[in-house]
SEMAR-955537 format. One record per residue: x, y, z of N, C-alpha, C, O in turn; residue in one letter; residue number from 1. Coordinates in steps of 0.1 Angstrom, whole numbers. Example, Ala and Ser with C-alpha at 12.3 -4.5 7.8 and 13.67 -1.06 7.14 Angstrom:
LOBA|npx|npy|npz|capx|capy|capz|cpx|cpy|cpz|opx|opy|opz|rest|nr
LOBA|132|-57|78|123|-45|78|132|-33|78|142|-33|85|a|1
LOBA|128|-22|71|137|-11|71|129|0|79|134|11|80|s|2
END
This chain:
LOBA|npx|npy|npz|capx|capy|capz|cpx|cpy|cpz|opx|opy|opz|rest|nr
LOBA|640|1068|1204|644|1083|1204|658|1085|1208|666|1092|1202|m|1
LOBA|661|1078|1220|675|1079|1225|685|1074|1216|696|1079|1214|g|2
LOBA|682|1062|1210|691|1056|1200|694|1064|1188|705|1065|1183|n|3
LOBA|683|1071|1183|684|1080|1172|693|1092|1175|701|1096|1166|n|4
LOBA|691|1097|1187|700|1109|1190|714|1104|1191|723|1111|1187|r|5
LOBA|716|1093|1197|730|1087|1198|736|1085|1185|748|1089|1182|l|6
LOBA|728|1079|1176|734|1077|1162|737|1090|1155|747|1091|1148|s|7
LOBA|728|1100|1157|731|1113|1151|743|1120|1157|751|1126|1149|g|8
LOBA|745|1118|1170|757|1124|1176|770|1118|1171|780|1124|1168|d|9
LOBA|770|1105|1169|781|1097|1163|784|1102|1149|796|1104|1146|v|10
LOBA|773|1103|1141|775|1108|1127|781|1122|1127|790|1125|1119|l|11
LOBA|776|1131|1136|781|1144|1136|795|1145|1140|803|1153|1135|n|12
LOBA|799|1137|1150|813|1136|1155|822|1131|1143|833|1136|1141|n|13
LOBA|818|1121|1136|826|1116|1125|827|1126|1114|838|1127|1108|q|14
LOBA|817|1133|1111|817|1143|1101|827|1154|1105|835|1159|1097|k|15
LOBA|827|1159|1117|836|1169|1122|850|1163|1122|860|1170|1118|l|16
LOBA|852|1151|1126|865|1145|1126|871|1144|1112|883|1146|1109|a|17
LOBA|862|1141|1102|866|1141|1088|871|1154|1083|881|1155|1076|y|18
LOBA|863|1165|1087|867|1178|1082|880|1183|1089|889|1189|1082|y|19
LOBA|882|1179|1101|895|1183|1108|907|1175|1101|917|1181|1099|i|20
LOBA|905|1163|1098|915|1155|1091|918|1161|1078|930|1161|1074|s|21
LOBA|908|1165|1071|911|1171|1057|918|1184|1059|927|1187|1051|a|22
LOBA|914|1193|1068|920|1206|1070|935|1205|1075|943|1213|1072|a|23
LOBA|938|1194|1083|951|1193|1088|959|1183|1081|969|1177|1086|m|24
LOBA|956|1180|1068|964|1171|1060|978|1177|1058|979|1189|1056|n|25
LOBA|988|1168|1058|1002|1172|1058|1005|1182|1047|1011|1192|1049|a|26
LOBA|1001|1179|1034|1005|1188|1023|999|1202|1025|1006|1212|1022|p|27
LOBA|987|1203|1030|980|1216|1032|987|1223|1043|989|1236|1042|l|28
LOBA|991|1216|1054|997|1222|1065|1011|1228|1061|1016|1237|1067|f|29
LOBA|1017|1221|1052|1031|1225|1047|1030|1240|1042|1039|1248|1045|a|30
LOBA|1020|1243|1034|1019|1257|1029|1019|1267|1040|1025|1277|1040|i|31
LOBA|1011|1264|1051|1009|1273|1062|1022|1275|1070|1024|1284|1078|l|32
LOBA|1032|1266|1068|1044|1266|1075|1055|1273|1067|1062|1282|1072|t|33
LOBA|1056|1270|1054|1067|1276|1046|1065|1291|1044|1074|1298|1044|f|34
LOBA|1052|1295|1043|1050|1309|1040|1056|1318|1051|1063|1328|1048|v|35
LOBA|1052|1316|1064|1058|1325|1074|1073|1324|1075|1080|1333|1078|p|36
LOBA|1078|1312|1073|1093|1310|1074|1100|1318|1063|1110|1325|1065|l|37
LOBA|1094|1318|1051|1100|1326|1040|1099|1341|1043|1109|1348|1041|i|38
LOBA|1087|1346|1047|1086|1360|1049|1094|1365|1061|1099|1377|1060|f|39
LOBA|1097|1357|1071|1106|1362|1082|1120|1363|1077|1128|1371|1083|t|40
LOBA|1124|1356|1067|1138|1357|1062|1139|1369|1052|1151|1373|1050|q|41
LOBA|1128|1374|1047|1129|1385|1037|1139|1384|1026|1147|1392|1023|k|42
LOBA|1138|1372|1019|1147|1370|1007|1142|1379|996|1131|1383|995|p|43
LOBA|1151|1381|986|1148|1389|974|1139|1381|965|1132|1388|957|g|44
LOBA|1138|1368|966|1130|1360|957|1119|1353|965|1116|1342|963|n|45
LOBA|1112|1361|973|1101|1356|982|1091|1348|974|1088|1337|978|t|46
LOBA|1085|1354|964|1074|1347|957|1078|1335|949|1071|1326|948|y|47
LOBA|1091|1335|944|1096|1323|938|1097|1312|948|1094|1300|945|a|48
LOBA|1102|1315|960|1103|1305|970|1090|1300|975|1088|1288|977|l|49
LOBA|1080|1309|976|1067|1304|979|1061|1295|969|1055|1285|972|m|50
LOBA|1063|1298|956|1059|1289|945|1065|1276|946|1059|1265|944|g|51
LOBA|1078|1275|948|1086|1263|949|1082|1254|960|1079|1242|959|v|52
LOBA|1080|1260|972|1077|1252|984|1062|1247|983|1059|1237|988|t|53
LOBA|1054|1256|977|1040|1251|976|1039|1240|966|1031|1230|968|t|54
LOBA|1046|1241|955|1046|1231|944|1051|1217|950|1045|1207|949|l|55
LOBA|1064|1218|955|1070|1205|959|1066|1200|973|1067|1189|976|f|56
LOBA|1062|1210|981|1058|1206|995|1043|1202|996|1040|1195|1006|g|57
LOBA|1035|1207|987|1021|1204|988|1014|1199|976|1007|1189|976|a|58
LOBA|1015|1207|965|1007|1204|953|1011|1190|947|1002|1182|944|i|59
LOBA|1024|1188|945|1028|1175|939|1025|1163|948|1019|1153|943|l|60
LOBA|1028|1163|961|1024|1152|969|1009|1150|970|1005|1138|969|p|61
LOBA|1001|1160|970|987|1159|971|982|1154|958|973|1145|957|l|62
LOBA|987|1159|947|982|1155|933|985|1140|931|977|1133|925|s|63
LOBA|997|1136|935|1001|1122|933|992|1112|941|989|1101|937|s|64
LOBA|988|1117|953|979|1109|961|965|1108|954|960|1097|954|t|65
LOBA|960|1118|949|947|1118|942|948|1109|930|939|1101|926|y|66
LOBA|959|1109|923|962|1101|911|961|1086|915|955|1078|908|y|67
LOBA|968|1083|926|968|1069|931|955|1064|935|951|1052|934|l|68
LOBA|947|1073|941|933|1070|945|925|1067|932|918|1057|932|v|69
LOBA|926|1075|922|918|1073|910|922|1061|903|913|1054|896|r|70
LOBA|935|1057|904|939|1044|897|936|1032|906|939|1021|902|k|71
LOBA|931|1034|918|927|1023|926|939|1017|933|938|1005|938|g|72
LOBA|951|1024|933|963|1018|939|962|1020|955|967|1011|962|i|73
LOBA|956|1030|959|953|1032|974|939|1034|976|932|1039|967|i|74
LOBA|933|1031|988|919|1031|990|913|1045|991|901|1047|988|p|75
LOBA|921|1055|996|916|1068|999|928|1078|1000|939|1073|1000|d|76
LOBA|925|1091|1001|936|1100|1001|945|1099|1013|956|1104|1014|i|77
LOBA|941|1092|1024|949|1090|1036|956|1077|1036|963|1074|1045|y|78
LOBA|954|1069|1025|960|1056|1024|958|1048|1037|967|1044|1044|a|79
LOBA|945|1047|1041|941|1041|1054|947|1027|1056|949|1023|1067|s|80
LOBA|948|1020|1045|954|1006|1046|969|1008|1046|975|1012|1037|d|81
LOBA|975|1003|1057|989|1005|1060|997|999|1048|1008|1005|1044|r|82
LOBA|993|988|1043|1001|981|1033|1001|989|1019|1009|986|1010|t|83
LOBA|992|999|1018|991|1006|1005|999|1020|1006|999|1027|997|s|84
LOBA|1006|1022|1017|1013|1035|1019|1026|1037|1012|1031|1048|1011|r|85
LOBA|1032|1026|1008|1046|1027|1002|1046|1036|990|1055|1045|990|t|86
LOBA|1037|1034|981|1038|1042|968|1036|1057|971|1043|1065|965|e|87
LOBA|1025|1061|979|1024|1075|982|1036|1081|988|1040|1093|985|p|88
LOBA|1042|1074|997|1055|1079|1004|1066|1081|993|1072|1091|994|f|89
LOBA|1067|1072|984|1078|1073|974|1075|1085|965|1085|1093|962|l|90
LOBA|1063|1088|961|1060|1099|953|1063|1112|961|1069|1122|955|w|91
LOBA|1058|1113|973|1061|1124|981|1075|1127|984|1080|1138|983|a|92
LOBA|1083|1116|986|1097|1118|989|1104|1123|976|1114|1131|977|m|93
LOBA|1100|1118|965|1106|1123|952|1103|1138|950|1112|1146|946|a|94
LOBA|1091|1143|954|1088|1157|953|1096|1165|963|1101|1176|959|s|95
LOBA|1097|1160|975|1105|1168|985|1120|1169|981|1126|1179|983|y|96
LOBA|1125|1158|975|1139|1158|971|1141|1168|960|1151|1175|960|l|97
LOBA|1132|1169|950|1133|1178|940|1132|1193|945|1138|1202|941|m|98
LOBA|1123|1194|956|1122|1207|962|1135|1212|969|1138|1223|967|g|99
LOBA|1141|1203|975|1154|1206|981|1164|1210|971|1171|1220|973|v|100
LOBA|1165|1203|960|1174|1206|949|1171|1220|943|1181|1228|941|t|101
LOBA|1159|1224|941|1155|1237|935|1158|1248|945|1163|1258|942|v|102
LOBA|1155|1245|958|1158|1255|968|1173|1258|970|1177|1269|972|l|103
LOBA|1181|1248|968|1196|1250|969|1200|1258|957|1208|1267|958|l|104
LOBA|1194|1255|945|1198|1262|933|1194|1277|934|1201|1286|929|w|105
LOBA|1183|1280|941|1178|1293|943|1185|1300|954|1182|1312|957|l|106
LOBA|1193|1293|961|1200|1299|973|1190|1304|983|1191|1315|989|k|107
LOBA|1180|1295|986|1170|1299|996|1176|1300|1010|1186|1294|1013|a|108
LOBA|1169|1307|1019|1174|1308|1033|1175|1293|1038|1167|1285|1035|p|109
LOBA|1186|1292|1047|1189|1278|1052|1176|1272|1059|1174|1260|1057|f|110
LOBA|1169|1280|1066|1158|1274|1074|1147|1268|1064|1140|1259|1067|v|111
LOBA|1145|1275|1053|1135|1270|1043|1139|1257|1037|1132|1247|1036|v|112
LOBA|1152|1256|1032|1157|1244|1026|1158|1233|1036|1155|1221|1033|t|113
LOBA|1161|1236|1049|1162|1226|1059|1148|1220|1062|1148|1208|1064|a|114
LOBA|1138|1228|1062|1125|1222|1064|1121|1213|1053|1115|1202|1055|l|115
LOBA|1123|1217|1040|1120|1208|1029|1128|1195|1031|1123|1184|1028|m|116
LOBA|1141|1196|1035|1149|1183|1037|1143|1175|1048|1143|1163|1048|a|117
LOBA|1137|1182|1058|1131|1174|1069|1119|1166|1064|1117|1155|1069|c|118
LOBA|1111|1172|1055|1100|1165|1050|1105|1152|1043|1099|1142|1044|y|119
LOBA|1116|1153|1036|1121|1141|1029|1126|1131|1039|1122|1119|1038|f|120
LOBA|1134|1135|1048|1140|1125|1058|1129|1119|1067|1128|1107|1069|v|121
LOBA|1120|1128|1072|1109|1122|1080|1100|1113|1072|1096|1103|1078|n|122
LOBA|1097|1116|1060|1089|1106|1051|1096|1093|1050|1090|1083|1050|a|123
LOBA|1110|1093|1048|1117|1081|1047|1116|1073|1059|1114|1061|1059|l|124
LOBA|1118|1079|1071|1117|1072|1084|1103|1067|1086|1102|1055|1091|i|125
LOBA|1093|1075|1083|1079|1070|1085|1076|1058|1076|1068|1049|1079|m|126
LOBA|1081|1059|1064|1079|1048|1054|1085|1035|1060|1078|1024|1060|l|127
LOBA|1097|1035|1066|1103|1024|1072|1095|1018|1084|1093|1006|1085|c|128
LOBA|1089|1028|1092|1081|1024|1103|1068|1018|1098|1063|1008|1103|i|129
LOBA|1062|1024|1088|1049|1020|1082|1049|1006|1077|1039|999|1076|t|130
LOBA|1061|1001|1073|1062|987|1068|1058|977|1078|1054|966|1075|l|131
LOBA|1059|981|1091|1055|972|1102|1044|977|1111|1038|969|1119|n|132
LOBA|1042|990|1111|1033|996|1121|1027|1008|1115|1033|1016|1108|w|133
LOBA|1014|1011|1118|1007|1022|1113|1008|1035|1121|999|1038|1129|k|134
LOBA|1019|1042|1120|1021|1054|1127|1012|1065|1121|1009|1064|1109|i|135
LOBA|1009|1075|1129|1000|1086|1124|1007|1096|1116|1016|1103|1121|s|136
LOBA|1005|1097|1103|1011|1107|1094|1005|1120|1097|1012|1130|1095|i|137
LOBA|992|1121|1101|987|1134|1104|994|1140|1116|997|1152|1115|h|138
LOBA|997|1132|1126|1005|1138|1137|1019|1142|1133|1023|1153|1137|a|139
LOBA|1025|1135|1124|1038|1139|1119|1037|1152|1111|1045|1161|1112|v|140
LOBA|1027|1153|1103|1025|1164|1094|1022|1177|1101|1024|1188|1096|g|141
LOBA|1017|1176|1113|1014|1188|1121|1025|1192|1130|1030|1203|1130|v|142
LOBA|1031|1182|1138|1041|1186|1148|1055|1189|1141|1062|1197|1147|t|143
LOBA|1058|1182|1130|1071|1185|1124|1072|1200|1120|1081|1207|1123|g|144
LOBA|1062|1205|1112|1063|1219|1107|1062|1229|1119|1070|1239|1119|p|145
LOBA|1054|1226|1129|1054|1235|1141|1067|1235|1148|1071|1245|1153|i|146
LOBA|1074|1224|1149|1087|1223|1155|1097|1232|1147|1105|1239|1153|t|147
LOBA|1096|1232|1134|1104|1241|1126|1101|1256|1129|1110|1264|1129|a|148
LOBA|1088|1259|1131|1085|1273|1134|1090|1277|1148|1095|1288|1150|l|149
LOBA|1089|1268|1157|1095|1270|1171|1110|1273|1170|1115|1281|1176|v|150
LOBA|1117|1264|1162|1131|1265|1160|1135|1279|1155|1144|1285|1160|f|151
LOBA|1127|1284|1145|1131|1297|1138|1125|1309|1145|1132|1319|1146|q|152
LOBA|1113|1308|1150|1106|1320|1155|1105|1320|1170|1100|1330|1176|l|153
LOBA|1109|1310|1177|1109|1310|1191|1097|1304|1198|1088|1299|1192|g|154
LOBA|1097|1306|1212|1087|1300|1220|1073|1305|1218|1063|1298|1222|a|155
LOBA|1071|1316|1212|1058|1321|1209|1050|1312|1199|1038|1313|1198|k|156
LOBA|1057|1303|1193|1051|1293|1184|1046|1281|1191|1039|1273|1185|m|157
LOBA|1051|1279|1203|1048|1266|1211|1033|1264|1212|1029|1252|1211|v|158
LOBA|1025|1274|1215|1010|1272|1216|1004|1265|1204|993|1259|1205|p|159
LOBA|1010|1266|1192|1005|1259|1180|1005|1244|1182|998|1237|1174|f|160
LOBA|1013|1239|1191|1013|1224|1193|999|1220|1198|996|1208|1197|f|161
LOBA|991|1229|1203|977|1225|1208|969|1221|1196|958|1215|1198|l|162
LOBA|973|1224|1184|965|1219|1172|965|1204|1172|957|1198|1165|l|163
LOBA|975|1198|1179|975|1183|1179|963|1177|1186|959|1166|1183|m|164
LOBA|957|1185|1195|945|1180|1203|934|1176|1194|929|1165|1194|l|165
LOBA|929|1186|1185|918|1182|1176|922|1171|1166|914|1163|1162|p|166
LOBA|935|1172|1161|939|1162|1152|939|1148|1158|935|1139|1152|v|167
LOBA|944|1147|1170|945|1134|1177|930|1129|1179|928|1117|1177|a|168
LOBA|921|1138|1183|908|1134|1185|901|1129|1172|895|1118|1172|w|169
LOBA|904|1136|1161|898|1133|1149|903|1119|1144|894|1111|1139|a|170
LOBA|916|1116|1144|921|1104|1139|916|1092|1148|914|1081|1142|r|171
LOBA|915|1094|1161|910|1084|1169|895|1082|1168|890|1070|1167|i|172
LOBA|888|1093|1166|873|1092|1164|870|1084|1151|860|1077|1151|e|173
LOBA|878|1086|1141|876|1079|1128|881|1065|1128|880|1058|1118|l|174
LOBA|887|1061|1139|893|1048|1141|904|1046|1131|907|1034|1127|k|175
LOBA|910|1057|1126|922|1056|1117|934|1052|1125|943|1046|1119|a|176
LOBA|935|1056|1138|946|1053|1146|942|1052|1160|931|1055|1164|h|177
LOBA|951|1046|1168|949|1046|1183|958|1056|1189|966|1062|1182|n|178
LOBA|956|1058|1202|964|1069|1209|979|1067|1208|986|1077|1207|i|179
LOBA|983|1055|1209|998|1052|1208|1003|1056|1194|1014|1062|1193|k|180
LOBA|996|1053|1184|1001|1057|1170|1001|1072|1168|1010|1077|1161|q|181
LOBA|992|1079|1174|991|1093|1173|1003|1100|1181|1010|1108|1176|v|182
LOBA|1004|1095|1193|1015|1100|1202|1029|1097|1196|1038|1106|1196|l|183
LOBA|1030|1085|1190|1043|1082|1184|1047|1091|1173|1058|1095|1171|a|184
LOBA|1037|1094|1164|1039|1103|1153|1043|1117|1158|1052|1123|1152|g|185
LOBA|1036|1122|1168|1038|1135|1173|1052|1136|1179|1059|1146|1176|a|186
LOBA|1055|1127|1188|1068|1128|1195|1080|1126|1186|1089|1133|1187|v|187
LOBA|1079|1115|1178|1090|1112|1169|1093|1123|1159|1104|1127|1157|l|188
LOBA|1082|1129|1153|1084|1140|1144|1090|1152|1150|1098|1159|1144|s|189
LOBA|1085|1155|1162|1091|1167|1169|1106|1165|1172|1114|1174|1169|t|190
LOBA|1110|1154|1177|1124|1151|1179|1132|1151|1167|1143|1158|1166|i|191
LOBA|1128|1144|1157|1135|1143|1144|1137|1156|1137|1147|1160|1133|l|192
LOBA|1126|1164|1137|1126|1177|1130|1136|1187|1137|1143|1194|1131|t|193
LOBA|1135|1187|1151|1144|1196|1158|1159|1193|1156|1167|1202|1153|w|194
LOBA|1162|1180|1156|1176|1176|1154|1180|1180|1140|1192|1185|1138|i|195
LOBA|1172|1177|1130|1176|1180|1116|1177|1195|1114|1186|1199|1107|q|196
LOBA|1168|1203|1120|1169|1218|1118|1182|1223|1124|1188|1231|1118|m|197
LOBA|1185|1219|1136|1197|1223|1142|1209|1220|1134|1218|1228|1131|v|198
LOBA|1210|1207|1129|1221|1202|1122|1222|1209|1108|1233|1213|1104|f|199
LOBA|1211|1209|1101|1211|1215|1087|1214|1230|1087|1223|1234|1079|s|200
LOBA|1208|1238|1096|1209|1252|1096|1223|1256|1101|1229|1266|1095|v|201
LOBA|1228|1250|1111|1240|1254|1117|1253|1247|1112|1264|1253|1113|n|202
LOBA|1251|1236|1106|1263|1229|1101|1263|1225|1087|1272|1228|1079|f|203
LOBA|1253|1217|1082|1253|1212|1069|1252|1222|1058|1261|1223|1049|l|204
LOBA|1241|1230|1058|1239|1239|1047|1249|1250|1046|1252|1254|1034|l|205
LOBA|1255|1255|1056|1266|1265|1055|1278|1260|1047|1286|1268|1042|p|206
LOBA|1279|1247|1047|1291|1241|1040|1288|1238|1025|1298|1236|1018|m|207
LOBA|1276|1239|1021|1272|1236|1007|1274|1249|998|1272|1248|986|i|208
END
């Protein structure tokens, strides 16, 4: 009886961890970040920018991942096998780069273009790390966008970093990562994104 209850608790925990991982997947989280950034800037082409950021920040990266799964190139949508992550990264990076190009053409607010550029640069850095070590992309996908929100909207966005707690638990519960890999993804993404947002918004984009 006790063993059955224990087994049931483990299965329930893993199911919850799976749902959290799915809900906090980087492409889906990108939509929730770009939308408030765009609306706070009140551009004249709000809905066009929402479409562009959703397409290049979420739909294309997610679609390419599902395509790679169907072709058997990666084992699952999270590319759990570290050695299979190169191709998904390359597809995502191509999408982010196209997104930056279109946003520049549309003269999007600097903060919106800067965040799309952050996705590209962060993906490139994570790809380099992933060649040797399995850093948590979920942690990167949550803390990077939140850092951009804090940069633009201020300290009132800081509590959203607490979303990392269920994400960290879920990835560890599923044995997808250990605590070092989750912490590394969270800390590195936060630092990288803040530096890039400051540089891009205040120096780089005004010169383009």
